C-alpha positions in Angstrom: 21.1 11.9 -41.1 21.9 10.9 -37.5 22.0 13.7 -35.0 25.4 14.6 -33.6 25.8 13.6 -30.0 26.5 17.2 -29.3 22.9 18.0 -30.4 21.4 15.6 -28.0 20.4 16.7 -24.5 22.8 15.6 -21.9 21.7 12.7 -19.8 21.0 13.4 -16.1 23.7 12.0 -13.9 22.9 8.6 -12.4 22.2 8.5 -8.7 20.3 6.4 -6.2 17.4 8.8 -6.3 17.3 8.8 -10.1 17.2 5.0 -10.2 14.3 4.9 -7.7 12.5 7.6 -9.6 12.9 5.7 -12.8 11.6 2.6 -11.1 8.5 4.5 -10.0 8.0 5.8 -13.6 8.0 2.2 -14.9 5.6 1.1 -12.1 3.1 3.8 -13.0 3.3 3.1 -16.7 3.4 -0.7 -16.8 2.9 -2.2 -13.3 5.1 -3.8 -10.7 6.0 -6.9 -12.8 7.5 -4.6 -15.5 9.9 -3.1 -13.0 13.1 -4.9 -13.9 16.7 -3.8 -13.9 16.7 -3.8 -17.7 13.5 -1.7 -17.9 14.7 0.8 -15.3 18.0 1.1 -17.1 16.3 1.8 -20.4 14.3 4.5 -18.7 17.6 6.1 -17.7 19.1 5.5 -21.1 21.9 3.4 -19.7 22.8 -0.3 -19.3 21.6 -2.5 -16.4 25.1 -2.9 -15.1 25.2 0.8 -14.3 22.4 0.4 -11.8 24.2 -2.1 -9.5 26.3 0.8 -8.2 23.2 2.1 -6.5 21.0 -1.0 -5.8 22.2 -4.6 -5.3 19.3 -6.2 -7.2 15.7 -5.9 -8.2 14.5 -6.8 -4.6 16.5 -3.9 -3.1 15.2 -1.6 -5.9 11.6 -2.5 -5.0 12.2 -2.1 -1.3 13.7 1.4 -2.0 10.7 2.3 -4.1 8.3 1.2 -1.4 10.2 3.3 1.1 10.0 6.3 -1.2 6.2 5.9 -1.1 6.3 5.5 2.7 8.1 8.8 2.9 5.2 10.5 1.3 3.1 9.7 4.4 2.8 12.5 6.9 3.1 11.1 10.5 0.6 13.6 11.7 0.4 15.4 15.1 2.0 14.1 18.3 0.1 11.2 19.9 -2.9 12.4 22.0 -4.4 10.0 24.5 -7.9 11.6 24.0 -7.8 11.1 20.2 -5.6 8.1 19.7 -8.2 6.1 17.9 -8.9 8.9 15.4 -5.2 9.5 15.0 -4.5 5.8 14.3 -7.2 5.5 11.7 -6.1 8.7 10.0 -2.5 7.6 9.8 -3.4 4.2 8.4 -5.7 5.8 5.9 -2.8 8.1 4.7 -0.7 5.0 4.3 -3.3 3.3 2.1 -3.8 6.5 0.1 0.0 6.8 -0.6 0.1 3.2 -1.9 -3.0 3.8 -4.0 -1.2 6.6 -5.8 1.3 4.0 -7.0 -0.8 0.9 -8.0 1.0 -2.3 -7.4 3.5 -1.1 -4.8 1.5 -2.7 -2.0 2.8 -6.1 -3.1 6.3 -5.2 -2.0 5.8 -5.2 1.8 3.7 -8.4 1.6 6.9 -10.3 0.6 9.1 -8.9 3.4 9.2 -6.6 6.4 10.1 -3.0 5.3 13.0 -1.6 7.2 13.6 1.7 5.4 13.5 5.0 7.1 10.1 5.9 5.7 8.5 2.7 6.8 10.1 2.7 10.2 9.0 6.3 10.8 5.4 5.3 10.3 5.7 2.3 12.6 7.3 4.5 15.3 4.5 7.0 15.1 1.9 4.1 15.3 3.5 2.7 18.4 3.5 6.1 20.0 -0.2 6.5 19.3 -0.9 3.0 20.7 1.1 3.7 23.8 -0.8 7.0 24.3 -4.0 4.9 24.1 -2.8 2.6 26.9 -2.4 -0.5 24.7 0.0 -3.1 26.1 3.2 -3.5 24.2 2.6 -7.0 23.0 -0.8 -6.2 21.7 0.6 -3.1 20.0 3.4 -5.1 18.4 1.0 -7.7 17.0 -1.5 -5.1 15.9 1.1 -3.5 13.7 1.6 -6.8 11.9 -2.1 -7.5 11.5 -3.2 -4.1 10.5 -0.6 -3.7 7.8 -1.7 -7.0 6.3 -5.2 -5.4 6.1 -4.0 -2.1 4.7 -1.7 -3.6 2.1 -4.4 -6.0 1.0 -6.9 -3.2 0.6 -4.5 -1.2 -1.6 -3.5 -4.3 -3.5 -7.1 -5.0 -4.3 -7.5 -1.5 -5.7 -4.3 -1.9 -7.8 -5.7 -5.1 -9.3 -8.8 -3.2 -10.4 -6.6 -0.4 -11.8 -4.2 -2.6 -13.6 -7.0 -4.8 -15.1 -9.0 -1.8 -16.2 -12.0 -3.0 -14.3 -14.8 -0.6 -13.5 -17.8 -0.3 -11.2 -19.7 -2.4 -13.8 -18.0 -5.5 -12.2 -19.7 -4.7 -8.8 -23.0 -4.0 -10.6 -22.8 -7.3 -12.4 -22.0 -9.2 -9.2 -24.9 -7.6 -7.4 -27.2 -8.5 -10.3 -26.1 -12.2 -9.9 -26.8 -12.0 -6.2 -30.3 -10.6 -6.8 -31.0 -13.7 -9.0 -30.0 -16.3 -6.5 -32.3 -19.0 -5.2 -33.9 -17.4 -2.1 -34.9 -20.7 -0.7 -31.4 -22.0 -0.8 -29.7 -18.8 0.3 -32.3 -16.9 2.3 -29.8 -14.8 4.2 -27.7 -13.8 1.2 -30.9 -12.8 -0.6 -32.3 -10.8 2.2 -29.0 -9.0 2.9 -27.9 -8.2 -0.7 -28.5 -4.5 -0.2 -26.3 -4.5 2.9 -23.6 -6.6 1.3 -23.2 -4.2 -1.6 -23.7 -0.9 0.4 -21.0 1.6 1.1 -18.0 2.7 -1.0 -14.4 1.5 -0.6 -13.5 4.3 1.9 -16.5 3.4 4.1 -15.6 -0.3 4.1 -11.9 0.4 4.8 -12.7 2.7 7.7 -15.1 0.1 9.2 -12.3 -2.5 9.0 -9.8 -0.2 10.7 -12.3 0.7 13.5 -13.1 -3.0 14.0 -9.4 -3.8 14.5 -8.7 -0.8 16.7 -11.7 -1.3 19.0 -10.7 -5.0 19.3 -7.3 -4.0 20.9 -8.9 -3.4 24.3 -10.7 -6.8 24.3 -8.3 -9.3 22.7 -5.7 -10.7 25.0 -2.3 -11.9 23.6 -0.8 -15.2 24.4 2.9 -14.7 23.5 5.2 -17.4 24.5 
């Protein structure tokens, strides 16, 4: 016998936040490609047409979802000229960590420039830290573009591993193949195998950030 509609729990009222939250649920369960208007509507027990009151299309939904993730990032303390490098690295690491908590979301800002409040707040704090460090405006502006490509790519790589169910066995297998290469043909690869496979993801990510941050004082821009 079918249950009476009176016996069913009342649906939560639709709202912009509810739509975004449902999108995040689909993302965590099935990945970014699964986040469609139809799938999100099903998560909310409604029809896709109901969602268009709150988001214009899938692209806007994904952008709103990314900004929700960006809002999880704490800006950190006020910029300090004596600690600007550490502050910048810490902020960017928090950005990566936030995206890593939602595998796949890092693909969204690769397709367009985020303009939501959460993302803009992060960039504003970054520019403040860079100014405290005495970095020229043009260099600071281009650094923001370059460093986010790096941060997004790092998180995207992690999400590929997560979504594919890959494990550390992949790295172990790759190292094993390197250890079997022809040392006469690839002498440097053979001698540096240990170095090439040393360090975990956090250590490598931190190295990349420091490399870019330290380069700010030595690379000149040529804006036209």
